[in-house]
C-alpha positions as CSV (number, residue, x, y, z in Angstrom):
1,M,0.0,0.0,0.0
2,T,1.3,3.5,-0.9
3,T,0.1,7.1,-0.6
4,R,-1.6,6.6,-4.0
5,S,-3.4,3.4,-3.2
6,V,-7.2,3.2,-3.1
7,Y,-8.5,0.1,-1.3
8,L,-12.2,-0.6,-2.1
9,A,-13.6,-3.2,0.3
10,I,-17.1,-2.9,-1.1
11,A,-19.8,-5.2,-2.4
12,P,-19.6,-6.4,-6.1
13,N,-22.9,-4.7,-6.9
14,I,-21.2,-1.3,-6.5
15,L,-17.5,-2.2,-7.1
16,R,-17.6,-2.3,-10.9
17,R,-19.1,1.2,-11.4
18,T,-16.8,2.6,-8.7
19,V,-13.8,1.2,-10.5
20,Q,-15.1,2.7,-13.8
21,D,-15.6,6.1,-12.1
22,L,-12.0,6.1,-10.8
23,A,-10.7,5.4,-14.3
24,R,-12.9,8.0,-15.8
25,L,-11.7,10.7,-13.4
26,N,-8.2,10.0,-14.6
27,L,-6.6,10.4,-11.2
28,S,-3.1,9.2,-10.4
29,L,-4.2,6.5,-8.0
30,D,-3.6,2.8,-7.8
31,L,-6.7,0.7,-7.3
32,V,-6.5,-2.3,-4.8
33,P,-9.8,-4.2,-5.0
34,P,-9.9,-7.3,-2.7
35,Q,-11.3,-10.4,-4.4
36,T,-12.8,-12.2,-1.4
37,H,-14.5,-11.4,1.9
38,Q,-11.6,-13.0,3.7
39,E,-9.2,-10.5,2.1
40,M,-11.4,-7.7,3.3
41,L,-11.5,-9.1,6.8
42,D,-7.7,-9.6,6.9
43,F,-7.1,-6.1,5.6
44,S,-9.5,-4.6,8.2
45,K,-7.8,-6.5,11.1
46,N,-4.3,-5.5,10.0
47,Y,-5.1,-1.9,9.2
48,G,-2.5,0.3,10.9
49,H,-0.6,-2.7,12.4
50,G,2.5,-2.3,10.3
51,E,4.2,-0.8,7.3
52,G,2.2,-0.9,4.1
53,T,-1.1,-1.6,5.8
54,V,-2.7,1.9,5.3
55,P,-3.6,2.9,1.8
56,G,-4.0,6.5,0.6
57,L,-7.8,6.1,0.7
58,T,-9.9,3.3,2.0
59,L,-13.6,2.5,1.7
60,C,-14.8,-0.3,4.0
61,A,-17.7,-1.4,6.2
62,Y,-16.0,-4.0,8.5
63,P,-16.1,-3.3,12.3
64,E,-12.5,-4.3,12.6
65,F,-11.6,-1.4,10.2
66,V,-13.7,1.1,12.3
67,R,-12.0,-0.1,15.5
68,N,-8.6,0.4,14.0
69,L,-9.5,3.9,12.7
70,L,-10.5,4.9,16.2
71,R,-7.2,3.5,17.5
72,L,-5.2,5.5,15.0
73,Q,-7.0,8.8,15.1
74,K,-4.5,10.4,17.5
75,T,-1.4,8.9,16.0
76,G,-0.9,11.4,13.2
77,M,-1.3,8.6,10.6
78,L,-4.7,9.8,9.3
79,A,-5.8,13.1,7.8
80,P,-8.8,14.9,9.5
81,L,-11.4,15.1,6.8
82,P,-12.4,18.6,5.5
83,D,-15.5,20.5,6.4
84,S,-16.1,21.0,2.7
85,L,-17.6,17.5,2.5
86,P,-21.4,17.6,2.7
87,P,-22.9,16.9,6.2
88,M,-24.6,13.6,6.9
89,R,-28.3,13.6,6.1
90,R,-30.8,14.3,9.0
91,E,-32.4,10.9,8.8
92,L,-29.1,9.3,9.8
93,T,-28.0,11.8,12.4
94,S,-31.4,11.6,14.1
95,I,-30.8,7.9,14.9
96,G,-27.3,8.6,16.3
97,M,-25.2,7.7,13.2
98,A,-23.1,10.9,13.2
99,E,-19.4,9.9,13.1
100,P,-17.6,9.7,16.5
101,S,-14.4,10.9,14.8
102,S,-13.3,13.6,12.3
103,Y,-10.9,11.1,10.7
104,F,-13.6,9.1,8.8
105,R,-16.9,9.7,7.1
106,V,-19.9,7.6,6.3
107,V,-20.2,7.4,2.5
108,G,-23.3,5.3,2.5
109,V,-25.1,2.7,4.6
110,V,-25.7,-0.9,3.8
111,P,-29.1,-2.1,5.0
112,F,-29.6,-5.7,5.9
113,V,-33.1,-7.1,5.5
114,I,-34.9,-10.4,5.5
115,A,-35.3,-12.7,2.5
116,A,-38.3,-14.9,3.2
117,A,-39.9,-17.9,1.6
118,R,-43.4,-17.5,0.3
119,S,-44.3,-20.9,1.8
120,V,-44.1,-19.6,5.4
121,S,-47.4,-18.9,7.0
122,P,-48.1,-16.7,8.7
123,P,-45.7,-14.6,6.7
124,I,-42.4,-13.2,8.2
125,E,-42.8,-9.5,8.9
126,D,-40.1,-8.7,11.5
127,W,-36.9,-10.0,13.1
128,E,-38.9,-11.5,16.0
129,D,-40.6,-13.8,13.5
130,L,-37.2,-15.5,13.0
131,C,-37.6,-16.9,16.6
132,R,-40.7,-18.8,15.7
133,P,-40.4,-22.6,16.1
134,D,-41.4,-23.1,12.4
135,V,-38.6,-20.8,11.2
136,C,-35.8,-20.6,13.7
137,E,-33.9,-23.7,12.5
138,S,-34.0,-22.7,8.8
139,I,-32.2,-19.4,8.6
140,A,-29.2,-18.5,6.5
141,V,-26.7,-15.8,7.4
142,P,-23.6,-14.7,5.4
143,P,-20.3,-16.4,6.5
144,H,-18.0,-15.6,9.3
145,D,-15.6,-13.6,7.1
146,T,-18.4,-11.0,7.0
147,P,-19.7,-9.0,9.9
148,L,-23.2,-10.6,9.6
149,P,-23.0,-13.6,12.0
150,A,-21.9,-11.4,14.9
151,L,-24.4,-8.7,14.0
152,F,-27.1,-11.4,13.8
153,D,-26.3,-12.7,17.3
154,T,-26.0,-9.3,18.8
155,M,-29.1,-7.8,17.3
156,M,-31.4,-10.8,17.7
157,T,-30.3,-11.1,21.4
158,S,-31.0,-7.4,21.9
159,L,-34.4,-7.5,20.3
160,C,-35.6,-10.9,21.4
161,G,-33.5,-12.0,24.4
162,E,-33.6,-15.7,25.2
163,R,-36.2,-16.3,22.5
164,A,-33.5,-15.8,19.9
165,A,-31.2,-18.6,21.3
166,R,-32.4,-21.3,18.9
167,A,-32.2,-19.1,15.8
168,I,-28.7,-18.0,16.8
169,A,-27.5,-21.6,17.5
170,A,-29.0,-23.0,14.3
171,K,-28.1,-20.3,11.8
172,N,-26.4,-21.5,8.7
173,T,-23.3,-19.5,7.7
174,D,-22.1,-21.4,4.7
175,H,-23.3,-19.2,1.9
176,T,-22.8,-15.7,0.5
177,P,-25.7,-13.3,0.3
178,L,-26.3,-14.0,-3.4
179,D,-26.2,-17.8,-2.8
180,I,-28.5,-17.4,0.2
181,N,-31.2,-16.2,-2.1
182,K,-30.6,-19.0,-4.6
183,H,-30.9,-21.6,-1.8
184,L,-34.0,-20.0,-0.4
185,D,-35.5,-19.9,-3.8
186,A,-34.7,-23.7,-4.1
187,G,-36.5,-24.4,-0.8
188,N,-33.4,-25.1,1.3
189,F,-34.1,-22.3,3.8
190,L,-37.2,-20.5,5.0
191,A,-35.4,-17.2,5.7
192,G,-32.1,-15.4,5.3
193,V,-30.3,-12.2,6.1
194,S,-29.3,-10.3,3.0
195,I,-29.0,-6.9,1.2
196,P,-31.9,-5.5,-0.9
197,A,-29.9,-5.7,-4.1
198,F,-29.8,-9.5,-3.8
199,S,-33.1,-10.2,-2.0
200,R,-35.6,-8.4,-4.3
201,N,-35.4,-10.9,-7.1
202,F,-35.9,-14.7,-7.1
203,R,-35.7,-16.6,-10.3
204,E,-38.3,-19.2,-9.3
205,G,-40.4,-16.7,-7.4
206,N,-40.3,-18.7,-4.2
207,G,-38.9,-15.8,-2.0
208,Y,-39.5,-12.1,-1.4
209,M,-37.8,-9.3,0.4
210,V,-39.1,-8.2,3.8
211,W,-38.2,-4.8,5.2
212,P,-38.6,-5.6,8.8
213,R,-41.4,-3.8,10.6
214,S,-39.0,-2.6,13.3
215,G,-36.4,-1.6,10.8
216,A,-33.5,-2.9,8.7
217,W,-30.0,-3.3,10.3
218,P,-27.7,-0.5,9.0
219,V,-24.0,-1.0,8.6
220,P,-22.1,2.1,7.6
221,L,-19.6,2.2,4.7
222,V,-16.9,4.5,5.8
223,A,-14.0,6.3,4.1
224,C,-10.7,7.6,5.5
225,V,-7.5,9.1,4.0
226,R,-4.0,8.8,5.4
227,K,-2.2,12.0,6.3
228,D,0.4,11.9,3.5
229,A,-2.0,10.7,0.8
230,S,-1.8,11.9,-2.7
231,P,-4.0,15.0,-3.3
232,D,-5.9,12.8,-5.9
233,A,-7.0,10.6,-3.0
234,M,-8.8,13.6,-1.4
235,E,-10.3,14.5,-4.8
236,F,-11.7,11.0,-5.2
237,L,-13.1,11.2,-1.6
238,H,-15.0,14.4,-2.7
239,F,-16.3,12.5,-5.7
240,L,-17.7,9.7,-3.4
241,F,-19.9,12.4,-1.8
242,S,-21.0,14.0,-5.1
243,N,-24.7,13.8,-6.0
244,E,-23.7,11.7,-9.0
245,Y,-22.1,8.9,-6.9
246,Q,-24.6,9.1,-4.1
247,R,-27.5,8.7,-6.5
248,F,-25.7,5.6,-8.0
249,L,-25.3,4.1,-4.5
250,S,-29.1,4.5,-4.0
251,E,-30.5,3.7,-7.4
252,S,-28.1,1.0,-8.5
253,G,-26.6,-0.3,-5.3
254,S,-29.6,-0.1,-3.0
255,L,-27.5,1.5,-0.4
256,I,-28.7,4.4,1.8
257,P,-27.0,7.6,0.6
258,A,-25.3,9.7,3.2
259,V,-25.9,13.0,1.6
260,E,-28.9,15.2,2.2
261,G,-31.5,15.3,-0.5
262,I,-30.5,12.2,-2.4
263,P,-33.7,10.0,-2.8
264,W,-33.8,6.6,-1.2
265,F,-34.2,3.6,-3.3
266,E,-37.7,2.3,-3.8
267,E,-38.0,-0.3,-1.0
268,M,-36.5,2.0,1.6
269,D,-38.8,4.8,0.6
270,R,-41.9,2.4,0.9
271,A,-40.6,1.4,4.4
272,D,-40.3,5.1,5.4
273,G,-36.6,4.7,6.1
274,R,-37.1,2.4,9.1
275,L,-33.7,1.5,10.6
276,L,-32.5,-0.2,13.8
277,W,-29.0,1.3,14.4
278,P,-27.2,-0.4,17.3
279,G,-24.8,2.5,17.9
280,W,-21.1,2.9,17.1
281,D,-19.9,1.2,20.3
282,A,-22.0,-1.9,19.5
283,L,-20.7,-1.9,16.0
284,V,-17.1,-1.8,17.1
285,S,-17.7,-4.5,19.6
286,L,-18.5,-6.9,16.7
287,A,-14.8,-6.8,15.7
288,I,-12.8,-10.0,16.0
289,P,-10.2,-9.6,18.8
290,D,-6.7,-9.3,17.5
291,N,-5.7,-12.6,19.1
292,A,-8.7,-14.6,17.7
293,Q,-7.9,-17.3,15.3
294,G,-10.3,-18.6,12.6
295,G,-13.9,-17.4,12.8
296,R,-15.6,-14.8,14.9
297,E,-15.7,-15.6,18.6
């Protein structure tokens, strides 16, 4: 990693266009897109823990990354981000999502919703329905190299207490979000946790997306810049907050735009923007301890 490196730990549904934008802007930056979730996790855990671990600009949603950002903010390694960036939209600040540091900014928010099988009756309408005896042992959650298993355990426990124990213990973590939908469509699961971009369409029509009645689980996608980064890195950061890119995140990526005035995507608009934000402390607590080996503890 160098002062000109850009590390994009982002979902494939927004990666391709972001790479194209970077090329179109003709900035003197070196793109470093990870190929797997495990690479994103390893990067997030190692961020700031040695030479070459901090790119010029990083875009990432892993709790390990946020934890390391907070650890590094007083070391002089990161650049405080300028006030010229647009403020966070009111719908997000009103639920407490304002950044706890001047060294990173939320570019967009990844909402996690429920993918539900049409065969389930009564239908699944909220997270608490995942605790039902007819559903709790047939739920798919993305793998342990993503933040989702830990988020699932934490949020379900917070919302449902001991009633969530069977769902937590039985959750299947073998499949990516896209594959979760394929397996649910094939009848292998009754419910899954996924993102709207993957859970709105089912080839066989056996599943559908549920925006939970109590709110989707939001995970912030954050950006930071190292102190000695190339000026082009800061220019690219400003582009990420442009109306053009923020509209793309919403319209094509089904992410929640961070900038005021950018319309929500259709499903979020119909759900009146309902979100269940656990708070920055709870998000950081999901990070794998530095001494942990293998999956999340």
